[in-house]
GUKOLKOL-191448 format. One record per residue (C-alpha): residue number from 1; x, y, z. Coordinates in nm, 3 decimals. Layout:
! residues N
     k        c1        c2        c3
   NUM         X         Y         Z
...
This chain:
! residues 487
     k        c1        c2        c3
     1    -6.356     8.398     9.904
     2    -6.607     8.203     9.699
     3    -6.979     8.160     9.742
     4    -6.936     7.843     9.948
     5    -7.048     7.802    10.308
     6    -6.870     8.051    10.537
     7    -6.704     7.954    10.863
     8    -6.541     8.147    11.144
     9    -6.306     8.441    11.074
    10    -6.475     8.493    10.738
    11    -6.308     8.188    10.575
    12    -6.485     7.933    10.362
    13    -6.507     7.586    10.511
    14    -6.194     7.435    10.343
    15    -5.979     7.737    10.429
    16    -6.120     7.750    10.783
    17    -6.026     7.386    10.839
    18    -5.680     7.448    10.697
    19    -5.629     7.757    10.917
    20    -5.748     7.570    11.227
    21    -5.508     7.284    11.155
    22    -5.213     7.522    11.114
    23    -5.298     7.694    11.441
    24    -5.309     7.362    11.622
    25    -4.970     7.268    11.477
    26    -4.827     7.604    11.580
    27    -4.687     7.685    11.236
    28    -4.918     7.977    11.153
    29    -4.690     8.266    11.248
    30    -4.827     8.536    11.016
    31    -5.193     8.485    10.930
    32    -5.201     8.792    10.704
    33    -4.917     8.647    10.494
    34    -5.094     8.312    10.486
    35    -5.403     8.481    10.346
    36    -5.197     8.636    10.068
    37    -5.003     8.324     9.970
    38    -5.242     8.033    10.022
    39    -5.388     7.898     9.696
    40    -5.756     7.922     9.617
    41    -5.981     7.618     9.631
    42    -5.943     7.431     9.302
    43    -6.252     7.427     9.083
    44    -6.286     7.232     8.761
    45    -6.217     7.436     8.444
    46    -6.143     7.747     8.649
    47    -5.817     7.926     8.733
    48    -5.826     8.174     9.019
    49    -5.628     8.498     8.976
    50    -5.751     8.645     9.306
    51    -5.487     8.813     9.517
    52    -5.247     8.872     9.227
    53    -5.128     9.222     9.135
    54    -5.292     9.381     8.833
    55    -4.976     9.359     8.625
    56    -4.938     8.986     8.694
    57    -5.301     8.930     8.592
    58    -5.250     9.127     8.269
    59    -4.929     8.937     8.188
    60    -5.099     8.604     8.261
    61    -5.390     8.680     8.028
    62    -5.167     8.822     7.754
    63    -4.931     8.522     7.759
    64    -5.226     8.282     7.754
    65    -5.382     8.470     7.462
    66    -5.060     8.458     7.257
    67    -5.006     8.088     7.323
    68    -5.364     7.999     7.229
    69    -5.332     8.205     6.911
    70    -5.041     7.979     6.811
    71    -5.245     7.663     6.863
    72    -5.098     7.552     7.198
    73    -5.321     7.346     7.426
    74    -5.346     7.420     7.800
    75    -5.460     7.220     8.100
    76    -5.644     7.399     8.379
    77    -5.437     7.236     8.654
    78    -5.111     7.348     8.490
    79    -5.238     7.706     8.457
    80    -5.351     7.687     8.818
    81    -4.997     7.592     8.922
    82    -4.857     7.902     8.750
    83    -5.109     8.124     8.928
    84    -5.041     7.960     9.265
    85    -4.663     7.993     9.223
    86    -4.694     8.363     9.141
    87    -4.917     8.411     9.447
    88    -4.687     8.212     9.677
    89    -4.376     8.407     9.573
    90    -4.560     8.742     9.597
    91    -4.414     8.870     9.270
    92    -4.517     9.198     9.111
    93    -4.438     9.063     8.762
    94    -4.407     8.715     8.615
    95    -4.052     8.807     8.518
    96    -3.964     8.793     8.890
    97    -4.059     8.426     8.926
    98    -3.787     8.203     9.071
    99    -3.792     7.923     8.816
   100    -3.539     7.710     9.004
   101    -3.792     7.615     9.275
   102    -4.057     7.506     9.022
   103    -4.108     7.159     8.885
   104    -3.991     7.080     8.534
   105    -4.340     7.103     8.385
   106    -4.421     7.430     8.562
   107    -4.082     7.573     8.466
   108    -4.139     7.493     8.098
   109    -4.483     7.654     8.101
   110    -4.357     7.964     8.286
   111    -4.080     8.010     8.029
   112    -4.338     7.984     7.753
   113    -4.540     8.266     7.909
   114    -4.230     8.477     7.973
   115    -4.122     8.443     7.611
   116    -4.429     8.623     7.482
   117    -4.439     8.870     7.770
   118    -4.080     8.981     7.707
   119    -4.152     9.022     7.336
   120    -4.431     9.270     7.411
   121    -4.315     9.616     7.306
   122    -3.997     9.494     7.137
   123    -3.889     9.641     6.804
   124    -3.572     9.644     6.592
   125    -3.490     9.983     6.745
   126    -3.497     9.845     7.099
   127    -3.300     9.532     7.008
   128    -3.019     9.698     6.813
   129    -2.852     9.824     7.132
   130    -2.836     9.478     7.296
   131    -2.574     9.207     7.262
   132    -2.836     8.933     7.216
   133    -3.127     9.011     6.980
   134    -3.465     8.846     6.980
   135    -3.510     8.745     6.616
   136    -3.890     8.751     6.646
   137    -3.891     9.129     6.597
   138    -3.752     9.063     6.248
   139    -4.002     8.787     6.171
   140    -3.749     8.509     6.236
   141    -3.707     8.253     6.511
   142    -3.445     8.222     6.782
   143    -3.186     8.485     6.872
   144    -2.885     8.664     6.724
   145    -2.586     8.666     6.958
   146    -2.295     8.912     6.934
   147    -2.130     8.805     7.259
   148    -1.857     8.610     7.077
   149    -1.714     8.936     6.933
   150    -1.489     9.090     7.199
   151    -1.376     9.413     7.024
   152    -1.630     9.692     7.074
   153    -1.575     9.846     6.729
   154    -1.619     9.512     6.555
   155    -1.928     9.428     6.762
   156    -2.094     9.760     6.678
   157    -2.003     9.711     6.314
   158    -2.152     9.361     6.319
   159    -2.476     9.503     6.465
   160    -2.492     9.766     6.192
   161    -2.435     9.501     5.926
   162    -2.699     9.269     6.075
   163    -2.955     9.549     6.098
   164    -2.896     9.619     5.728
   165    -2.888     9.254     5.615
   166    -3.166     9.085     5.815
   167    -3.462     9.257     5.640
   168    -3.351     9.098     5.312
   169    -3.361     8.745     5.453
   170    -3.667     8.529     5.392
   171    -3.771     8.185     5.507
   172    -3.629     7.961     5.778
   173    -3.276     7.975     5.637
   174    -3.253     8.352     5.688
   175    -3.172     8.328     6.055
   176    -2.917     8.051     5.996
   177    -2.734     8.254     5.729
   178    -2.701     8.557     5.955
   179    -2.592     8.351     6.255
   180    -2.325     8.172     6.052
   181    -2.185     8.508     5.944
   182    -2.175     8.622     6.307
   183    -1.993     8.300     6.394
   184    -1.734     8.377     6.126
   185    -1.689     8.725     6.273
   186    -1.636     8.571     6.616
   187    -1.350     8.362     6.473
   188    -1.205     8.680     6.323
   189    -1.240     8.853     6.660
   190    -1.069     8.562     6.836
   191    -0.775     8.584     6.594
   192    -0.731     8.955     6.666
   193    -0.754     8.892     7.040
   194    -0.485     8.622     7.038
   195    -0.242     8.770     6.786
   196    -0.214     9.125     6.921
   197    -0.093     9.264     7.254
   198    -0.383     9.512     7.263
   199    -0.627     9.231     7.173
   200    -0.734     9.419     6.860
   201    -0.891     9.709     7.049
   202    -0.667     9.984     6.903
   203    -0.834    10.029     6.566
   204    -0.591    10.267     6.382
   205    -0.290    10.033     6.422
   206    -0.458     9.735     6.257
   207    -0.321     9.644     5.916
   208    -0.246     9.379     5.661
   209    -0.031     9.179     5.902
   210    -0.339     9.107     6.114
   211    -0.524     8.979     5.808
   212    -0.231     8.750     5.730
   213    -0.233     8.619     6.088
   214    -0.605     8.549     6.060
   215    -0.563     8.352     5.736
   216    -0.271     8.157     5.880
   217    -0.466     8.069     6.193
   218    -0.754     7.930     5.987
   219    -0.511     7.717     5.785
   220    -0.360     7.572     6.103
   221    -0.703     7.494     6.246
   222    -0.794     7.319     5.923
   223    -0.477     7.110     5.923
   224    -0.533     7.008     6.285
   225    -0.889     6.904     6.205
   226    -1.054     7.164     6.431
   227    -1.245     7.309     6.136
   228    -1.325     7.171     5.793
   229    -1.208     7.311     5.461
   230    -1.563     7.428     5.396
   231    -1.568     7.617     5.729
   232    -1.236     7.783     5.643
   233    -1.371     7.887     5.304
   234    -1.699     8.022     5.439
   235    -1.529     8.207     5.729
   236    -1.300     8.401     5.498
   237    -1.582     8.468     5.256
   238    -1.822     8.594     5.526
   239    -1.559     8.813     5.689
   240    -1.460     8.972     5.359
   241    -1.822     9.043     5.273
   242    -1.891     9.210     5.608
   243    -1.576     9.425     5.607
   244    -1.656     9.544     5.256
   245    -2.017     9.617     5.346
   246    -1.918     9.815     5.655
   247    -1.717    10.052     5.441
   248    -2.004    10.101     5.195
   249    -2.237    10.174     5.488
   250    -2.014    10.468     5.581
   251    -1.902    10.334     5.919
   252    -1.541    10.445     5.860
   253    -1.636    10.815     5.849
   254    -1.573    11.045     6.148
   255    -1.804    10.977     6.439
   256    -1.873    10.618     6.335
   257    -1.753    10.301     6.515
   258    -1.493    10.213     6.245
   259    -1.343    10.560     6.205
   260    -0.965    10.530     6.167
   261    -0.967    10.186     6.003
   262    -0.685    10.169     5.749
   263    -0.745    10.073     5.387
   264    -0.508     9.774     5.395
   265    -0.711     9.614     5.675
   266    -0.924     9.421     5.429
   267    -0.954     9.077     5.276
   268    -0.880     9.054     4.905
   269    -1.034     8.827     4.649
   270    -0.717     8.619     4.628
   271    -0.726     8.563     5.005
   272    -1.034     8.342     4.974
   273    -0.929     7.975     4.957
   274    -1.059     7.752     4.683
   275    -1.407     7.618     4.730
   276    -1.354     7.260     4.852
   277    -1.496     6.997     4.625
   278    -1.744     6.743     4.753
   279    -1.527     6.435     4.809
   280    -1.820     6.212     4.902
   281    -1.873     5.922     4.666
   282    -2.249     5.943     4.718
   283    -2.515     6.034     4.965
   284    -2.655     5.681     5.001
   285    -2.582     5.483     5.314
   286    -2.411     5.144     5.271
   287    -2.655     4.855     5.245
   288    -2.521     4.699     5.567
   289    -2.596     5.019     5.755
   290    -2.943     5.041     5.600
   291    -3.020     4.683     5.705
   292    -2.915     4.756     6.060
   293    -3.121     5.075     6.079
   294    -3.431     4.907     5.934
   295    -3.396     4.613     6.170
   296    -3.403     4.841     6.476
   297    -3.703     5.057     6.388
   298    -3.894     4.905     6.680
   299    -3.638     5.041     6.925
   300    -3.670     5.383     6.758
   301    -4.046     5.384     6.821
   302    -3.986     5.279     7.182
   303    -3.764     5.576     7.262
   304    -3.959     5.827     7.051
   305    -4.313     5.790     6.910
   306    -4.508     5.640     6.623
   307    -4.498     5.973     6.437
   308    -4.118     5.980     6.443
   309    -4.098     5.622     6.320
   310    -4.341     5.697     6.039
   311    -4.134     5.998     5.934
   312    -3.810     5.794     5.934
   313    -3.972     5.515     5.730
   314    -4.090     5.766     5.470
   315    -3.739     5.914     5.456
   316    -3.594     5.568     5.395
   317    -3.848     5.480     5.126
   318    -3.849     5.810     4.935
   319    -3.511     5.971     5.000
   320    -3.680     6.302     5.081
   321    -3.541     6.545     5.336
   322    -3.686     6.548     5.690
   323    -3.839     6.894     5.649
   324    -4.022     6.775     5.336
   325    -4.150     6.458     5.501
   326    -4.279     6.643     5.808
   327    -4.491     6.870     5.587
   328    -4.655     6.588     5.390
   329    -5.033     6.588     5.396
   330    -5.235     6.275     5.462
   331    -5.336     6.253     5.095
   332    -4.973     6.260     4.974
   333    -4.895     5.905     5.090
   334    -5.077     5.630     4.893
   335    -5.287     5.386     5.092
   336    -5.298     5.012     5.028
   337    -5.456     4.939     4.690
   338    -5.440     5.300     4.573
   339    -5.247     5.376     4.254
   340    -5.048     5.697     4.246
   341    -4.843     5.834     3.962
   342    -4.476     5.854     4.054
   343    -4.337     6.201     4.083
   344    -4.016     6.309     3.906
   345    -3.711     6.284     4.125
   346    -3.874     6.047     4.377
   347    -3.625     5.777     4.454
   348    -3.776     5.441     4.538
   349    -3.552     5.262     4.785
   350    -3.585     4.883     4.763
   351    -3.283     4.757     4.949
   352    -3.219     4.579     5.173
   353    -3.526     4.357     5.156
   354    -3.636     4.421     4.794
   355    -3.990     4.460     4.924
   356    -4.290     4.514     4.699
   357    -4.569     4.761     4.778
   358    -4.823     4.482     4.815
   359    -4.619     4.284     5.071
   360    -4.446     4.564     5.259
   361    -4.553     4.532     5.624
   362    -4.450     4.890     5.690
   363    -4.707     5.013     5.436
   364    -4.977     4.851     5.650
   365    -4.830     5.017     5.958
   366    -4.843     5.360     5.793
   367    -5.201     5.297     5.682
   368    -5.291     5.212     6.040
   369    -5.109     5.523     6.158
   370    -5.303     5.735     5.908
   371    -5.627     5.583     6.031
   372    -5.547     5.714     6.379
   373    -5.441     6.060     6.268
   374    -5.666     6.144     5.973
   375    -6.009     6.052     6.109
   376    -6.249     6.310     5.960
   377    -6.408     6.542     6.211
   378    -6.784     6.610     6.206
   379    -6.917     6.942     6.088
   380    -7.038     7.176     6.367
   381    -7.398     7.099     6.447
   382    -7.650     7.368     6.357
   383    -8.013     7.388     6.477
   384    -8.231     7.152     6.276
   385    -7.939     6.972     6.110
   386    -7.760     6.658     6.221
   387    -7.385     6.630     6.245
   388    -7.218     6.524     5.922
   389    -6.884     6.380     5.825
   390    -6.657     6.472     5.540
   391    -6.699     6.274     5.219
   392    -6.403     6.049     5.163
   393    -6.194     6.074     4.852
   394    -6.138     5.773     4.622
   395    -5.925     5.512     4.793
   396    -5.985     5.646     5.142
   397    -6.104     5.379     5.390
   398    -6.460     5.436     5.509
   399    -6.367     5.558     5.858
   400    -6.707     5.703     5.932
   401    -6.893     5.379     5.857
   402    -6.988     5.173     6.161
   403    -6.960     5.464     6.405
   404    -7.320     5.453     6.516
   405    -7.253     5.335     6.871
   406    -7.076     5.497     7.162
   407    -6.778     5.611     6.952
   408    -7.003     5.776     6.697
   409    -7.186     5.967     6.969
   410    -6.855     6.081     7.115
   411    -6.743     6.207     6.775
   412    -7.062     6.399     6.720
   413    -7.016     6.575     7.053
   414    -6.691     6.739     6.942
   415    -6.853     7.072     6.864
   416    -6.543     7.288     6.917
   417    -6.337     7.133     6.636
   418    -6.317     7.331     6.310
   419    -6.371     7.182     5.968
   420    -6.056     7.001     5.851
   421    -6.030     6.892     5.490
   422    -5.813     6.586     5.419
   423    -5.573     6.804     5.221
   424    -5.496     6.995     5.542
   425    -5.429     6.692     5.761
   426    -5.063     6.605     5.816
   427    -4.910     6.259     5.800
   428    -4.710     6.336     6.115
   429    -4.881     6.599     6.328
   430    -4.828     6.749     6.670
   431    -5.063     6.610     6.928
   432    -5.086     6.922     7.149
   433    -5.179     7.176     6.884
   434    -5.514     7.310     6.765
   435    -5.667     7.239     6.524
   436    -5.560     6.877     6.571
   437    -5.383     6.707     6.283
   438    -5.293     7.027     6.103
   439    -4.965     7.138     6.261
   440    -4.674     6.917     6.146
   441    -4.398     6.805     6.377
   442    -4.074     6.997     6.339
   443    -3.805     6.834     6.129
   444    -3.562     6.850     6.422
   445    -3.764     6.592     6.616
   446    -3.702     6.299     6.377
   447    -3.340     6.407     6.340
   448    -3.271     6.420     6.712
   449    -3.464     6.105     6.803
   450    -3.307     5.903     6.521
   451    -2.964     6.035     6.614
   452    -3.005     5.911     6.972
   453    -3.140     5.573     6.860
   454    -2.862     5.523     6.602
   455    -2.590     5.592     6.860
   456    -2.725     5.312     7.077
   457    -2.696     5.051     6.800
   458    -2.412     4.795     6.809
   459    -2.107     4.851     6.590
   460    -2.077     4.667     6.259
   461    -1.785     4.633     6.018
   462    -1.811     4.627     5.640
   463    -1.562     4.595     5.356
   464    -1.517     4.910     5.149
   465    -1.458     4.897     4.769
   466    -1.118     5.068     4.801
   467    -0.983     4.816     5.047
   468    -1.034     4.451     5.137
   469    -0.981     4.524     5.504
   470    -1.295     4.543     5.717
   471    -1.390     4.895     5.809
   472    -1.643     5.026     6.054
   473    -1.972     5.089     5.880
   474    -2.030     5.458     5.858
   475    -2.251     5.665     5.635
   476    -2.127     5.952     5.427
   477    -2.150     6.298     5.581
   478    -2.435     6.403     5.355
   479    -2.633     6.088     5.428
   480    -2.574     6.129     5.800
   481    -2.723     6.476     5.785
   482    -3.028     6.349     5.596
   483    -3.108     6.079     5.851
   484    -3.014     6.286     6.152
   485    -2.700     6.087     6.237
   486    -2.504     6.409     6.276
   487    -2.573     6.772     6.353
């Protein structure tokens, strides 16, 4: 109960009216249960945790603390929904929540809380016995899955290899490298399962003939087009490296998962196929395709956002990769009238319109976009000192000039915003992260949004240099990956 006016039966006035209405309707069968499950009266900027078990309260606060520490913004009404759902379902832990009955927004938020709650207390020692590992305990993102490996001895060997290899991986590509190796081992496991009557479970009887069957299966899959020549090459290479490493780790000794493995059950150097050469003529898209993509940038902004369109335009103009564009600071992109020295390796794309920097309408769009995302924040006000704004660097538009009216007063009231230097502001930033303007959008967002928009474009035929017959316009594989046209 709150400190509001009390009514009969010890209820506050809103709850008393609600209880009286339920009694009149004849639907209040268990009043004690109603007391436990009915939500508290909503109050602005407050979330009631009354009536929840102590563990649920602790999990709620811990998940909220972890999410705030990572810059995520929260609305009080969304947090209130999570508390009310936990109270209505009478759970003893947030892990017991039935997510299927929640709305999409509440389900997404509950999964975000559960992610950090489930990570509490995890360590590499606790994960090594599972079939799906949480990569956060190794400082990486995502998960490592061993479920595609059906043989128990091979799965345990893969876990031992991963536990030895993961600590040496650094950066975002570390998780991808390990997962690709596990995918290669799953193909090796599938070959053993299909080619042997015992499905590859009987370890001592495995030999060179099983290796030959594995190599032959990969060749057939490549000829049928199920896998590429590069996938065939990398699969054999990964599998050979893991099998060799398992022996050096001592897993073939007595008492270990691979005890009894014969010496001829191994991939040799000559078994690795030749590294396929890059047959692409170039990574540039045909001019006809570029014209079509540039002509439909408005539709891209309609289905995505202005940040995604800005990122795609910068990719087109500079030729940089999406992950590089998403990390650009606001000072990295020249504004109208500002001279910047060209950087080595920066490709200036002029086709299809042969535009100049002074007449490019997209340059004005990006300047307007920067004006909306790089507005300098005032310094926190201290006693006896008025709020100040950051000094602008040469070439920066005077954003803070003319802000003496209502908008200027609103800006000066933002006391909770930290000091953000222009070098920290991102050209494309996430809108729901704190501090604002500092966290860049992930490179997968422009890729995915541009991929969906490009698939909706009409087909166009072009003439290729090798043939006079019209051919459907299609970018090279490398160029498709750069612009997010393929995964």
